[in-house]
C-alpha positions in Angstrom: 0.1 -5.8 27.9 -1.4 -8.9 29.4 -5.1 -9.8 28.8 -5.9 -9.6 32.6 -4.3 -6.2 33.0 -6.8 -3.3 33.3 -5.5 0.2 32.9 -7.3 3.4 33.8 -6.8 4.9 30.3 -8.5 1.8 28.8 -11.4 2.1 31.1 -11.8 5.9 30.5 -11.6 5.4 26.7 -14.2 2.5 26.9 -16.6 4.6 29.0 -16.5 7.7 26.8 -16.5 5.7 23.6 -19.5 3.7 24.7 -21.3 6.9 25.9 -20.6 8.6 22.6 -21.8 5.8 20.4 -24.8 5.0 22.7 -26.0 8.6 22.9 -25.6 8.9 19.1 -27.7 5.8 18.6 -30.4 7.2 21.0 -30.3 10.5 19.1 -31.0 8.8 15.8 -33.7 6.5 17.3 -35.5 9.2 19.2 -34.8 12.2 17.0 -34.1 14.3 20.1 -31.4 16.9 19.6 -30.4 16.7 23.3 -28.9 13.3 22.7 -26.9 14.7 19.8 -25.5 17.3 22.2 -24.7 14.6 24.8 -23.0 12.5 22.1 -20.9 15.5 21.0 -19.9 16.3 24.6 -18.9 12.7 25.3 -17.0 12.6 22.0 -15.2 15.8 22.9 -14.2 14.5 26.3 -13.1 11.2 24.8 -10.9 13.1 22.2 -9.6 15.5 24.9 -8.7 12.6 27.2 -6.7 10.8 24.5 -5.0 14.0 23.5 -4.1 15.0 27.0 -3.1 11.5 28.0 -0.8 10.9 25.0 0.8 14.4 24.8 0.8 15.7 28.3 0.0 13.2 31.1 2.2 10.3 30.0 5.3 12.3 29.0 5.2 14.4 32.2 4.7 11.2 34.2 7.6 9.5 32.5 9.8 12.5 33.1 8.8 12.7 36.7 9.4 9.0 37.3 12.8 9.4 35.6 13.7 12.2 37.9 12.5 10.4 41.0 14.1 7.0 40.2 17.1 8.3 38.4 16.6 5.9 35.6 14.4 5.1 32.7 10.7 5.0 33.7 9.6 3.1 30.6 11.3 -0.3 30.2 10.6 -0.1 26.4 12.9 2.9 26.1 15.9 0.8 27.3 15.3 -1.6 24.4 16.0 1.2 21.9 19.5 1.9 23.3 22.4 1.0 21.2 24.9 -1.5 22.4 28.6 -0.8 22.3 29.0 -2.9 19.2 26.1 -1.1 17.5 27.8 2.2 18.3 31.1 1.1 17.0 29.5 -0.2 13.8 27.6 3.1 13.3 30.7 5.2 13.8 32.7 3.0 11.5 30.0 3.4 8.8 30.3 7.2 9.2 34.0 7.0 8.4 33.5 4.6 5.5 30.9 6.8 3.8 33.0 10.0 3.9 30.3 12.1 5.4 30.7 15.8 6.3 34.2 16.6 7.8 32.8 17.5 11.2 30.8 14.2 11.3 33.9 12.2 10.3 36.1 13.9 12.9 33.6 13.5 15.7 33.1 9.8 14.7 36.8 9.2 14.7 37.3 10.8 18.1 34.5 8.7 19.6 35.8 5.6 18.0 39.3 6.3 19.2 38.1 6.8 22.7 36.1 3.5 22.6 39.0 1.5 21.2 41.5 3.0 23.6 39.5 3.0 26.9 36.8 0.3 26.5 38.2 -2.2 24.0 41.8 -1.7 25.2 43.1 -1.6 21.6 45.4 1.4 21.3 46.7 0.3 17.9 43.2 0.4 16.4 42.6 3.8 18.1 45.7 5.2 16.4 44.6 3.8 13.0 41.2 5.5 13.3 42.8 8.9 14.1 45.4 8.4 11.3 42.6 7.8 8.7 40.9 11.1 9.7 44.2 13.0 9.8 45.0 11.8 6.4 41.6 13.1 5.1 41.7 16.3 7.0 45.3 17.1 7.9 44.4 20.6 9.3 41.7 19.3 11.7 42.8 20.5 15.2 40.2 18.2 17.0 41.7 15.1 15.4 45.3 16.2 16.1 44.4 16.7 19.8 43.0 13.2 20.0 46.2 11.6 18.9 47.4 9.4 21.7 
């Protein structure tokens, strides 16, 4: 966020935070219980605003913007997406570690598909399926994926 950018949530937090602390100071200085009640009310609204904003308003708004625009509403979310090379590396690591049979088979099927269709390397695609068929010869999913 740039320094000059003012957001509604920042202003609301600032107002209720200042009101909470200010009324608490007035309550201590004047020993008037009404200021304590005002401080508690402002603090409660401040807390409720943060809770509603973080767990309801922003997620629903992001979902709605995604539905309307057909894409990712938050540009930060697209930074967390894996690239094709990251995906290949992740799937190859699954196969190297000898994870659960279902994980190995699914990783091999995805890798085979990537090698065959995207990277245009049918030989590597066959090798990936062969490795899994060697480990799990009775796996019907891997046998079906054989090109």
